C-alpha positions as CSV (number, residue, x, y, z in Angstrom):
1,M,-35.5,-73.4,42.7
2,K,-36.6,-72.9,39.1
3,N,-38.4,-69.7,40.1
4,K,-35.1,-68.3,41.5
5,N,-33.3,-69.1,38.3
6,V,-35.9,-67.4,36.2
7,I,-35.7,-64.3,38.4
8,Y,-31.9,-64.3,38.1
9,L,-32.0,-64.5,34.3
10,I,-34.5,-61.6,34.2
11,L,-32.2,-59.5,36.3
12,V,-29.2,-60.3,34.1
13,L,-31.0,-59.5,30.9
14,S,-32.3,-56.2,32.3
15,L,-28.7,-55.1,33.2
16,Q,-27.5,-56.0,29.7
17,I,-30.3,-53.9,28.1
18,L,-29.4,-50.9,30.3
19,V,-25.7,-51.1,29.4
20,A,-26.5,-51.4,25.7
21,C,-28.8,-48.4,25.8
22,S,-26.2,-46.3,27.6
23,K,-23.6,-47.2,24.9
24,N,-26.0,-46.4,22.1
25,T,-27.0,-42.9,23.4
26,Q,-23.4,-41.7,24.3
27,P,-22.2,-41.1,20.7
28,E,-25.3,-39.0,19.9
29,I,-24.3,-36.6,22.7
30,V,-20.8,-36.3,21.4
31,E,-22.1,-35.6,17.9
32,N,-24.4,-32.8,19.1
33,T,-21.7,-30.9,21.0
34,P,-20.1,-29.1,18.0
35,I,-23.6,-27.9,16.9
36,I,-24.2,-26.3,20.3
37,T,-20.8,-24.6,20.7
38,P,-20.9,-22.2,17.7
39,T,-24.2,-20.7,18.8
40,L,-22.4,-19.4,21.9
41,I,-19.7,-17.5,20.0
42,P,-21.7,-14.4,18.8
43,T,-23.0,-13.8,22.3
44,L,-19.4,-13.5,23.5
45,T,-18.3,-11.0,20.7
46,S,-18.6,-7.3,21.5
47,T,-18.2,-4.2,19.2
48,P,-14.8,-2.6,19.8
49,S,-14.8,0.9,21.2
50,P,-13.7,3.7,18.8
51,L,-10.1,4.8,19.1
52,P,-9.7,8.1,21.1
53,V,-9.1,11.2,19.0
54,P,-5.5,12.4,19.6
55,T,-5.0,15.7,21.3
56,L,-2.5,18.0,19.6
57,T,-0.8,21.2,20.7
58,S,-1.3,24.4,18.6
59,Q,2.1,23.9,17.0
60,E,1.5,20.3,16.3
61,K,-1.8,21.3,14.6
62,I,0.0,23.8,12.4
63,D,2.7,21.3,11.5
64,R,0.1,18.6,10.6
65,V,-2.0,21.0,8.5
66,A,1.1,22.1,6.6
67,E,2.0,18.4,6.0
68,I,-1.4,17.5,4.7
69,Q,-1.6,20.5,2.4
70,K,1.6,19.4,0.6
71,D,0.0,16.3,-1.0
72,N,-3.8,16.9,-0.2
73,G,-3.8,13.9,2.1
74,D,-2.3,11.7,-0.7
75,C,-5.4,12.1,-3.0
76,I,-6.6,14.2,-5.9
77,Y,-9.7,16.3,-6.3
78,P,-12.6,15.7,-5.7
79,C,-11.0,13.8,-2.8
80,W,-9.7,16.3,-0.2
81,W,-7.4,15.4,2.7
82,G,-8.5,11.8,2.3
83,I,-12.2,12.6,2.3
84,T,-14.2,11.6,-0.8
85,P,-17.6,13.1,-1.5
86,G,-20.3,10.4,-2.0
87,V,-18.2,7.8,-0.2
88,T,-16.8,9.0,3.1
89,T,-19.0,9.2,6.1
90,W,-19.0,12.2,8.4
91,E,-17.8,10.0,11.2
92,E,-14.7,9.1,9.2
93,A,-14.1,12.7,8.1
94,D,-14.4,13.9,11.6
95,R,-11.7,11.6,12.8
96,I,-9.4,13.1,10.1
97,L,-10.3,16.8,10.7
98,S,-11.1,17.2,14.4
99,P,-7.5,16.5,15.7
100,V,-6.1,19.4,13.6
101,A,-9.1,21.8,13.8
102,S,-9.0,25.0,15.9
103,K,-12.8,25.5,15.6
104,K,-15.8,23.3,14.7
105,L,-19.4,24.4,14.3
106,V,-22.5,22.6,13.0
107,F,-25.4,24.1,11.1
108,S,-28.7,22.7,9.8
109,V,-29.3,23.4,6.1
110,E,-32.0,22.5,3.6
111,N,-33.5,19.0,3.2
112,G,-32.2,17.6,6.4
113,M,-28.6,18.2,5.5
114,K,-26.0,19.5,8.0
115,M,-23.0,21.7,7.4
116,Y,-19.9,21.2,9.6
117,H,-17.7,24.3,9.5
118,L,-14.1,23.8,10.7
119,E,-11.1,26.1,10.8
120,F,-7.5,25.1,10.9
121,P,-4.5,27.1,12.2
122,E,-1.7,28.1,9.7
123,V,1.4,30.2,10.2
124,S,0.0,33.3,8.5
125,Q,-3.8,32.7,8.3
126,K,-6.6,30.3,9.2
127,A,-7.8,27.8,6.6
128,F,-11.4,26.7,6.6
129,V,-13.7,23.9,5.3
130,D,-17.4,23.4,5.1
131,I,-18.5,19.8,5.0
132,F,-22.1,19.2,3.8
133,V,-23.4,15.9,5.0
134,Q,-26.5,14.1,3.8
135,G,-29.1,12.8,6.2
136,E,-27.7,9.3,6.0
137,G,-24.3,10.6,7.1
138,I,-22.4,10.6,3.8
139,V,-20.3,13.6,2.8
140,D,-22.1,15.4,-0.1
141,V,-20.1,18.6,-0.9
142,I,-16.7,19.9,0.4
143,R,-16.1,23.6,0.2
144,F,-12.8,25.0,1.4
145,G,-10.6,28.0,1.1
146,G,-8.6,27.9,-2.2
147,N,-5.2,29.5,-2.9
148,Y,-4.6,29.0,-6.6
149,S,-3.7,31.6,-9.3
150,M,-6.3,31.7,-12.0
151,V,-3.8,30.8,-14.7
152,D,-2.4,27.8,-12.7
153,F,-5.9,26.5,-12.1
154,L,-7.0,26.7,-15.7
155,Q,-3.8,25.1,-16.9
156,S,-4.3,22.2,-14.4
157,Y,-8.0,21.5,-15.1
158,G,-8.6,22.7,-18.7
159,S,-11.5,24.7,-20.1
160,P,-14.5,24.8,-17.8
161,K,-17.8,23.5,-19.1
162,E,-19.5,26.5,-17.6
163,I,-18.2,29.9,-16.5
164,W,-20.4,32.1,-14.3
165,I,-20.0,35.7,-13.4
166,S,-21.6,38.1,-10.9
167,S,-21.2,41.9,-10.3
168,D,-22.6,44.3,-7.7
169,G,-23.3,46.7,-10.6
170,I,-23.2,50.4,-10.1
171,V,-22.6,51.1,-6.4
172,P,-20.8,53.7,-4.4
173,G,-17.1,53.0,-4.6
174,P,-15.5,49.9,-6.2
175,S,-17.9,47.2,-7.4
176,A,-17.3,43.6,-6.5
177,F,-17.0,41.1,-9.3
178,R,-16.9,37.3,-9.1
179,I,-16.1,34.5,-11.6
180,A,-16.6,30.8,-11.1
181,F,-15.2,27.9,-13.1
182,F,-17.6,24.9,-13.1
183,Y,-16.4,21.4,-14.0
184,P,-19.3,19.0,-13.5
185,E,-17.5,16.1,-15.1
186,Q,-14.7,16.4,-12.6
187,G,-16.7,17.5,-9.5
188,I,-14.8,20.7,-9.1
189,M,-15.6,24.4,-9.0
190,A,-13.3,27.3,-8.2
191,A,-14.2,31.0,-7.6
192,Y,-12.2,34.2,-7.9
193,F,-13.0,37.7,-6.5
194,G,-12.0,41.1,-7.7
195,K,-13.1,44.7,-8.3
196,S,-14.6,46.0,-11.5
197,S,-14.5,49.6,-12.9
198,L,-17.2,51.6,-14.6
199,I,-16.5,52.8,-18.1
200,S,-18.5,54.6,-20.7
201,R,-18.3,53.9,-24.4
202,G,-20.7,55.3,-27.1
203,G,-23.0,56.6,-24.4
204,V,-23.4,53.2,-22.8
205,E,-22.0,52.3,-19.3
206,Y,-20.0,49.0,-18.9
207,M,-18.6,47.1,-16.0
208,K,-15.0,46.1,-16.9
209,M,-13.1,43.4,-15.1
210,C,-9.6,42.3,-16.1
211,V,-7.9,39.0,-15.0
212,T,-5.2,41.1,-13.3
213,D,-7.9,42.7,-11.1
214,F,-8.9,39.3,-9.6
215,N,-6.9,39.8,-6.4
216,S,-8.3,36.9,-4.4
217,S,-9.0,33.3,-4.9
218,G,-12.3,32.2,-3.4
219,P,-13.6,28.8,-2.2
220,I,-13.2,25.6,-4.1
221,W,-16.2,23.2,-4.2
222,L,-15.8,19.4,-4.6
223,W,-18.5,16.8,-5.1
224,S,-18.9,13.3,-6.6
225,P,-19.3,13.6,-10.5
226,D,-21.6,10.6,-10.2
227,S,-24.2,12.9,-8.5
228,K,-24.6,14.9,-11.7
229,K,-24.9,18.2,-9.8
230,Q,-25.9,21.3,-11.6
231,F,-24.3,24.7,-10.9
232,D,-27.3,26.0,-9.0
233,E,-27.4,22.8,-6.8
234,L,-24.1,23.8,-5.1
235,H,-24.1,25.9,-1.9
236,L,-23.4,29.3,-3.4
237,D,-23.7,31.5,-0.3
238,R,-19.9,32.0,-0.1
239,L,-20.0,33.1,-3.8
240,V,-22.8,35.6,-3.8
241,G,-24.0,36.0,-0.2
242,G,-27.0,34.5,1.6
243,L,-29.8,32.8,-0.2
244,P,-32.1,33.9,-1.7
245,T,-29.6,36.3,-3.1
246,S,-30.2,39.6,-4.9
247,L,-26.9,39.2,-6.7
248,K,-27.4,37.7,-10.1
249,L,-25.2,35.0,-11.7
250,K,-24.9,34.8,-15.5
251,R,-23.1,32.6,-18.0
252,I,-20.1,34.4,-19.4
253,G,-21.4,33.9,-23.0
254,E,-24.7,35.6,-22.4
255,Y,-23.7,39.2,-22.0
256,T,-19.9,39.5,-22.3
257,N,-17.3,39.5,-25.1
258,F,-16.3,35.9,-24.3
259,D,-17.6,32.4,-24.1
260,E,-16.0,29.6,-22.0
261,M,-13.5,28.4,-24.6
262,S,-12.4,31.9,-25.8
263,F,-12.0,33.1,-22.2
264,F,-9.9,30.0,-21.4
265,N,-7.7,30.5,-24.5
266,S,-7.3,34.2,-23.8
267,V,-6.2,33.7,-20.2
268,L,-3.6,31.1,-21.1
269,K,-2.3,33.2,-24.0
270,D,-2.2,36.7,-22.4
271,P,-3.8,37.0,-19.0
272,E,-2.7,40.6,-18.6
273,K,-4.8,41.7,-21.6
274,T,-7.8,39.5,-20.9
275,C,-10.8,41.7,-19.6
276,V,-14.5,40.9,-19.3
277,E,-17.0,43.6,-20.1
278,T,-20.8,43.6,-19.4
279,Q,-23.4,46.4,-19.7
280,A,-23.7,48.0,-16.3
281,D,-27.5,47.9,-16.3
282,I,-27.8,44.1,-16.4
283,W,-26.7,44.0,-12.7
284,P,-29.5,45.7,-10.8
285,N,-29.0,45.2,-7.1
286,P,-31.7,47.1,-5.2
287,D,-31.2,45.2,-2.0
288,L,-27.7,46.5,-1.6
289,Y,-28.0,50.0,-3.2
290,V,-30.9,52.1,-4.3
291,T,-30.1,55.0,-6.6
292,P,-31.2,58.2,-4.9
293,T,-33.9,60.3,-6.6
294,P,-33.0,63.9,-7.5
């Protein structure tokens, strides 16, 4: 009988120990649950798909381009149409430009850079832009078709730090002449094209170019002022042709009757009487024209 009682007591104690253990372990499981749950969240998160690029009709593109041109995409140079050199990625720029572009081409240029050429429809003509993109995908330089009078541009941006000129020199027919206003501290450059005339004075031949003869505004270049770009670091093929170019570029103060400040003041004071003269023989251009021998 005593043996039965002992066995009974052992069984009761064993049950009590099991119950106590189950009660002690249960809170530990509850406490661990919040630690396990957060690790599952990232595996359930997916990257959202890019929004589709809207498709516009030809007239809608014309209307959108005209609207953007009114306020330059609500930004000021060197920002253009909401694209800021040195900040905006090509992916972001492409989403702005592609819906309104009528043509888009891509070219490889030096040092792993790419140039995206886009054209946009307008009522009377096609506008264009060249977007130069660094290897890491950041917009480096924006070059687009300008449409500013020289006087208005100089009044807006002040005296350029550098003014560069280029001439075809003595060639059959009218000789092309180019002038570029370079503002490194603002990240802006603008070019103007015209025709020069050959004159002779004191037995010396000169190329003469007056402000009133600049009949076409050329491209405008934009870049980040923080990049500290020099004039010859810009993409100048739309200024003087393909590179390397036989057309020479010279600072206005080197061979003309003006320097940067005096030219700026003369244009604002009396543009119709402002003319640039250089000796004709400083513009040799054998690649375009070779003087025939007698």
